[in-house]
Every structure is written in C-alpha cells, then in structure tokens.
C-alpha positions in Angstrom: 0.1 0.1 0.0 2.8 2.4 0.8 4.8 1.6 -2.3 1.5 2.1 -4.5 0.9 5.6 -2.7 4.5 6.6 -3.5 4.3 5.5 -7.1 1.0 7.4 -7.7 2.4 10.6 -6.0 5.6 10.3 -8.2 3.3 10.1 -11.3 1.0 13.0 -10.5 4.1 15.2 -9.6 5.7 14.4 -13.1 2.3 15.2 -14.9 2.1 18.6 -13.2 6.0 19.4 -13.9 5.3 18.4 -17.4 2.3 20.8 -17.5 4.2 23.5 -16.0 7.1 23.3 -18.6 4.7 23.0 -21.6 3.1 26.3 -20.4 6.2 28.1 -20.0 7.5 27.2 -23.4 4.1 28.5 -25.1 4.4 31.7 -23.0 8.0 32.3 -24.3 7.1 31.7 -28.0 4.0 33.9 -27.7 6.1 36.7 -26.2 8.9 36.3 -28.7 6.5 36.5 -31.6 6.0 40.2 -30.5 9.5 41.2 -30.5 11.3 43.0 -33.5 13.4 40.9 -35.6 17.2 40.9 -34.8 19.8 41.1 -37.7 21.4 37.7 -38.2 25.1 38.9 -38.5 26.9 41.6 -36.6 28.0 44.4 -39.1 30.0 47.7 -38.7 27.0 49.9 -37.8 24.4 48.8 -40.5 23.0 45.4 -42.0 23.7 44.8 -45.6 20.7 47.0 -46.7 21.7 49.8 -44.4 18.4 49.1 -42.2 15.8 46.6 -41.5 12.5 46.5 -43.0 11.2 48.6 -40.2 13.7 51.4 -41.0 16.1 50.7 -38.0 19.7 50.9 -37.8 21.4 47.7 -36.6 24.2 48.3 -34.2 26.8 45.6 -33.3 26.9 44.6 -29.6 30.0 43.3 -27.8 30.3 40.8 -24.9 31.2 43.6 -22.7 27.5 44.9 -22.8 25.4 43.2 -19.9 23.1 40.6 -20.9 24.4 40.4 -24.4 26.5 37.8 -26.3 29.4 38.6 -28.6 28.2 38.8 -32.2 24.5 39.5 -31.6 23.2 42.7 -33.0 20.3 44.7 -31.3 17.8 46.8 -33.0 18.2 50.7 -32.6 15.2 52.7 -33.9 16.5 55.9 -35.4 16.3 59.4 -33.7 14.4 62.2 -35.2 17.7 63.8 -36.1 19.0 60.6 -37.9 15.6 60.5 -39.9 16.1 64.1 -40.9 19.6 63.3 -42.0 18.6 60.5 -44.2 15.7 62.5 -46.0 18.2 65.3 -46.5 16.8 67.9 -44.4 18.5 69.8 -41.7 17.5 70.5 -38.2 16.6 74.0 -37.1 20.3 74.9 -36.1 22.1 73.4 -39.0 24.1 70.4 -39.8 23.3 67.9 -42.4 23.9 64.3 -43.7 27.0 62.9 -42.1 27.6 61.0 -45.4 26.9 64.0 -47.7 29.5 64.2 -50.6 30.2 67.4 -52.5 29.7 65.6 -55.8 26.4 63.6 -54.7 23.2 64.5 -56.6 20.6 66.4 -54.7 17.9 64.3 -53.0 15.0 64.7 -55.5 12.6 64.5 -52.6 14.0 67.9 -51.5 11.8 71.1 -52.3 13.0 73.5 -54.9 15.7 75.8 -53.7 15.4 79.5 -54.1 17.1 81.1 -57.4 20.7 82.2 -57.4 21.5 85.7 -56.2 23.2 87.2 -59.2 23.5 90.9 -57.9 25.8 92.5 -55.6 29.6 92.4 -55.2 31.5 89.0 -55.7 34.8 87.8 -54.3 37.8 88.0 -56.7 41.1 86.5 -56.0 42.6 89.4 -58.2 41.7 92.0 -55.4 40.5 90.1 -52.3 42.4 88.2 -49.7 40.4 84.9 -49.5 39.9 82.5 -46.5 38.4 79.1 -46.9 36.0 77.8 -44.5 35.4 74.1 -44.4 32.0 72.9 -42.8 31.5 69.5 -41.1 28.3 69.0 -43.4 25.9 70.9 -45.4 24.4 74.0 -43.6 21.1 75.9 -44.0 21.4 79.6 -45.2 19.1 80.4 -42.2 21.9 79.0 -39.8 24.6 80.7 -41.6 23.0 84.2 -41.6 22.9 83.9 -37.8 26.6 83.8 -37.5 27.8 86.2 -40.3 30.0 89.1 -38.8 27.9 91.8 -37.4 29.7 94.4 -39.4 31.0 93.6 -43.0 34.1 95.7 -42.6 37.6 95.4 -41.6 38.9 98.9 -41.1 38.1 100.8 -44.2 37.8 97.6 -46.3 34.6 95.7 -47.1 34.5 92.1 -45.9 32.4 89.5 -47.9 31.1 86.0 -47.4 30.0 83.5 -50.1 28.6 80.0 -49.9 28.7 77.1 -52.3 25.2 75.8 -53.0 24.7 72.1 -52.7 22.2 71.8 -55.5 24.1 73.6 -58.2 27.6 74.1 -57.1 27.4 77.8 -57.5 28.8 80.6 -55.1 26.4 83.3 -53.9 25.8 85.3 -50.8 23.9 83.0 -48.2 20.3 83.3 -48.3 17.4 81.5 -46.2 16.0 78.3 -47.5 19.2 77.1 -49.3 21.7 74.1 -48.4 25.3 75.2 -48.5 28.5 72.7 -48.4 31.4 75.4 -48.1 32.1 79.0 -47.2 34.7 81.4 -48.2 35.4 84.9 -46.7 37.3 87.7 -48.3 38.5 91.2 -47.7 39.2 93.8 -50.2 43.1 94.4 -50.5 42.9 97.9 -51.7 40.5 100.9 -52.5 40.7 104.5 -52.6 41.3 104.9 -49.0 44.6 102.8 -49.6 46.2 99.5 -49.1 45.0 96.8 -46.7 47.3 96.9 -43.7 48.2 94.5 -40.8 45.6 96.0 -38.3 42.9 95.7 -41.0 44.0 92.2 -41.9 44.0 91.0 -38.4 40.7 92.4 -37.8 39.3 90.3 -40.7 41.0 87.1 -39.4 39.4 87.7 -36.0 35.9 88.2 -37.3 36.1 85.2 -39.7 37.7 82.9 -37.1 34.7 83.8 -34.7 32.1 83.0 -37.3 34.0 79.8 -38.1 34.1 78.8 -34.3 30.2 79.6 -34.0 29.7 77.2 -37.2 31.9 74.4 -35.8 33.9 74.8 -39.1 37.8 75.0 -39.7 39.4 78.0 -41.6 42.3 78.5 -43.5 43.8 82.0 -44.0 46.5 83.3 -46.4 49.7 84.4 -45.0 49.5 88.0 -43.8 52.8 89.3 -44.9 52.1 87.7 -48.4 48.5 89.7 -48.4 50.0 93.0 -47.1 52.7 93.0 -49.9 50.1 92.2 -52.7 47.8 94.8 -51.2 50.7 97.5 -51.5 51.4 96.5 -55.1 47.8 96.6 -56.0 47.3 99.9 -54.5 50.3 101.4 -56.3 48.8 100.3 -59.6 45.4 101.7 -58.7 46.9 105.1 -57.7 48.6 105.3 -61.1 45.5 104.4 -63.1 42.8 106.2 -61.4 41.3 109.2 -63.0 38.1 111.4 -62.8 37.3 113.6 -66.0 36.0 117.0 -64.8 34.6 120.0 -66.8 33.7 123.3 -65.4 30.9 125.2 -66.7 30.8 128.9 -65.9 28.1 131.4 -66.8 29.0 134.1 -69.2 26.4 136.7 -67.9 24.4 136.6 -64.7 24.3 133.8 -62.3 21.7 130.9 -62.6 19.1 130.2 -60.2 19.0 126.7 -58.7 15.5 125.9 -60.3 16.9 126.9 -63.6 20.0 124.5 -63.4 17.5 121.8 -62.4 15.3 122.5 -65.3 18.1 122.7 -68.0 19.6 119.5 -66.8 16.4 117.5 -66.8 16.0 118.6 -70.4 19.4 116.6 -71.2 18.3 113.5 -69.2 19.7 114.3 -65.7 17.8 113.3 -62.6 18.3 114.2 -59.0 21.2 112.1 -57.4 21.2 110.3 -53.9 23.7 113.0 -52.5 22.7 116.8 -52.1 24.4 119.0 -54.8 24.3 116.3 -57.6 22.2 115.4 -60.6 23.1 112.3 -62.5 22.8 110.8 -65.9 21.8 107.2 -65.1 23.2 103.9 -66.8 21.1 101.7 -68.7 22.7 99.0 -66.7 20.7 98.1 -63.7 22.6 98.7 -60.4 25.5 100.4 -62.3 26.9 103.8 -61.3 25.7 106.9 -63.2 27.5 107.6 -66.7 27.8 111.4 -65.8 27.3 113.6 -62.6 26.4 117.2 -62.6 27.7 118.6 -59.3 27.1 122.1 -57.7 27.2 123.8 -54.3 25.5 121.3 -51.9 24.3 124.3 -49.6 22.0 125.3 -52.6 20.2 122.0 -52.6 18.9 122.7 -49.2 17.3 126.0 -49.9 13.5 126.3 -49.4 13.2 128.4 -52.6 15.4 127.1 -55.4 14.5 130.2 -57.6 16.1 132.5 -55.2 19.4 130.5 -54.8 22.0 131.2 -57.2 24.8 129.4 -58.9 27.8 130.6 -61.0 29.7 127.2 -61.6 28.9 123.6 -62.2 31.0 120.6 -62.5 30.5 117.9 -65.1 32.4 114.7 -64.5 32.7 111.0 -65.0 34.5 108.3 -63.0 36.9 106.7 -65.6 37.5 103.2 -63.9 33.9 102.9 -62.9 32.8 103.7 -66.5 32.8 100.8 -69.1 34.3 102.0 -72.4 31.3 100.3 -74.3 28.9 102.8 -72.7 31.0 105.7 -74.6 31.2 107.8 -71.4 33.7 110.2 -73.1 31.3 111.1 -75.9 28.6 111.4 -73.6 30.5 113.8 -71.5 31.7 116.0 -74.5 28.0 115.9 -75.7 26.4 116.9 -72.4 29.0 119.6 -71.8 28.3 121.3 -75.3 24.6 120.9 -74.8 24.6 122.5 -71.4 26.9 125.2 -72.4 24.9 126.2 -75.4 21.6 126.3 -73.5 22.8 127.9 -70.4 25.3 130.3 -72.1 28.3 128.8 -70.3 32.1 128.4 -71.0 33.7 124.7 -70.8 36.8 125.1 -69.0 39.3 122.8 -67.1 40.3 122.9 -63.4 42.5 125.8 -64.1 39.8 127.9 -65.8 41.2 127.6 -69.3 38.6 127.0 -72.0 38.5 123.6 -73.6 39.3 123.5 -77.4 38.9 120.7 -80.2 42.6 120.1 -79.5 42.1 119.5 -75.7 39.4 116.9 -76.4 41.5 115.0 -78.8 44.2 115.0 -76.4 42.1 113.7 -73.5 40.6 111.2 -75.7 44.1 109.6 -76.5 45.2 109.5 -73.0 41.8 107.9 -72.0 42.4 105.1 -74.6 45.8 104.3 -73.1 44.3 104.2 -69.5 41.5 101.8 -70.7 44.1 99.4 -72.4 46.2 99.5 -69.1 43.4 98.7 -67.0 42.1 95.9 -69.4 45.7 94.3 -69.5 45.6 93.9 -65.6 42.1 92.2 -65.9 40.7 95.2 -64.4 38.8 96.6 -67.3 36.9 99.9 -66.5 33.3 99.4 -65.6 33.9 95.8 -64.6 32.6 94.5 -61.2 36.2 94.0 -60.1 37.4 97.4 -61.2 34.2 99.2 -59.6 35.1 97.6 -56.3 38.9 98.5 -56.3 38.1 102.0 -57.5 35.6 102.8 -54.7 
C-alpha cells in the first residue's frame, strides 16, 4: 500500500511538472513573436541593406554589454535627427547628412531651392584676400545668416562672405532656404582709402575665425605678410591708373537760379542724385553707377526756395575706372557739356579755368584710350565689377 501510494504521487508530480514546462514554453514563444526581428549577422554599424524592414539601424553589440553575447546585434530605432539626415533635411540649427558628398546629386525629394543671387559684389582673388572655411556638413542658409559678422568691414575695407550651394555648385551670398556645403570669406586688398594693412587684416582674421568657431568649422587663412605685400602693389597700380574727368561750366552773364539749373539739366536726361548737390545721368545697366554727374554747391540744394538760390559754376564729370568704355562715357561727357553750355550760355573750362578746345578734347581722348588699355591688361577693365570694387 505504501509503495503504491508513493508511485501514484510520483506520477502525479511528473504530470504537473510536464504541464508547467509546456505552459512556460508556450508563453515564451508567444512573447517572442511580439519582439522585433534581430539582424542575423553583426556588421559595422548597419546591416547589408543599411537598415531593416522597419527602417531601424542595426548596431553591433559586444560581449562587454550586460545581458548580450558577442556577435549578436540589437535593434536601435533611429532618432528624429537621424531621420532628418536620411531625408536630406536639416534640423533648425544647421548640420546635414553625415555622409554628404560634394559630388552627390541632390535628393529629388527636397523642395525646390530659391534662385541664385546674381546681383551685388562678388569675391575675386585678383583683389581680395580669401579665407577658405570648411563645414562639417551641409548647413542651411538660415543658420549661416545667424553667424555672419555683425559688421561687414575690416577697417576701411569691405568684407564679403560667400557660400557654395549644394544643389548647383555655385557661389553666392548666403540666403535663407538654401543648403550650402562650403564657405569662403574675403577682404578687399585695396580701395581709394589705401592698401590693406596689418591691423585691418588682423581684424578680418578675428571676425572670420569667430564665425567659423560658431559654426563648428575649420578655416584656412592666407599668409598676412604675403597679403599685405600684394595689397601695396595693387594700391600702387590703382593710384597710377585712377582718373576722373571733370569739366567746369561758368556762366557768361548773370548767375543761374537753382530752379533754372535743374530745369536745364532735366532736359538733357539728368535726374536728382542720392547726394545733395548732385544730378546724374543714369546708366542703362541696372545697379551700375551713373554715366555722368553734374555737381554744384551742396548748400544750394537745401534752399527752401530754389528760384532764389543762385549758382555761378557747375562741374560735369565721370569716373573713368567705374565707367565701361562700351557705354562711350567720353562722348556722353563731351555731348552733355556742349549741350549745357549752349542752353545755359556757359563756358567749358578745365580745373585751371582754361577753356576747352577741339585739340584739348582730342588729347584727352588719346590719354583715355591708353588708360583703358592698361586697366584691361591687368584684368581690371573699366566698368567691370572688379574695377568698380577696387576704385571705390
């Protein structure tokens, strides 16, 4: 009886144990079915397709990580930043795809970029000292604009920053809504205030370095001594080839009223200038400086009654390096001088008060032609964007 009871209890216990094991196995399989699939083989950062079917990155695990065995990869779901980088979008503070390549085509899913900015001054290695700024990845124009130098001058020299577009590989001034992959900053080596000096160059370096630091970028500057030497040579050339032709118009009889001068000048195409005491003959080229200027006493321009203000002298001039020869500024200068002298009964004279003659105009035209040739030979053709910046 005792043996039979023992055998019965043993069989009952075995049946209960088998039931517990079966239930545990079923529960484990049911829970496993709800878990994301794992990568089968460990790789360096990603599986062969770059991500699993759920769009997750697979990151290899090591035996040092608690609860993991060597060679088993775990699933890591990408962050919002990673998703933004994959799609080619930037986060609000800049940055871009870690694997972006300068030669890679633009993601076709990106929205159209704003058109290229064509106007305004552009950097030119002929007259600018240029620093190269290397970004870690594409940056948005919105982000770059936040970190541009507050003042775009180094002493008396203008400072420019240009960015290389990702979509078309062209340089432009940074603008919102565009992706850029590289920057360059430059400072003009000479203008009509003189050559770039060591203090101005140091200010340029300081401003550009601060911008690069804010962007987390590296910057390479040209050698200061070399730049200062080039600046002096460029300034010497500019001084030897700078010119402004001026003609003085003197009234033969009584003085002119301010209103009369404005009336006569308007008949010959002149309009009020931006500065007091000036009227200008505008250029047909948009954004270009005027072809001619007609200058007079600036105090007369502030008169409350133009008809009661008198003038006895006008100056008709044009800036040679700023005026393209194709616009024939010399002929326009001669024609305007003759027309104004005739209509206002005036004498055309030089700075010393000597009246101009036909021989005078011929001599001036010859000298002007040689000056144009010298500027063009230096790749600084009169009226070009480069020449206008240098002679400013």
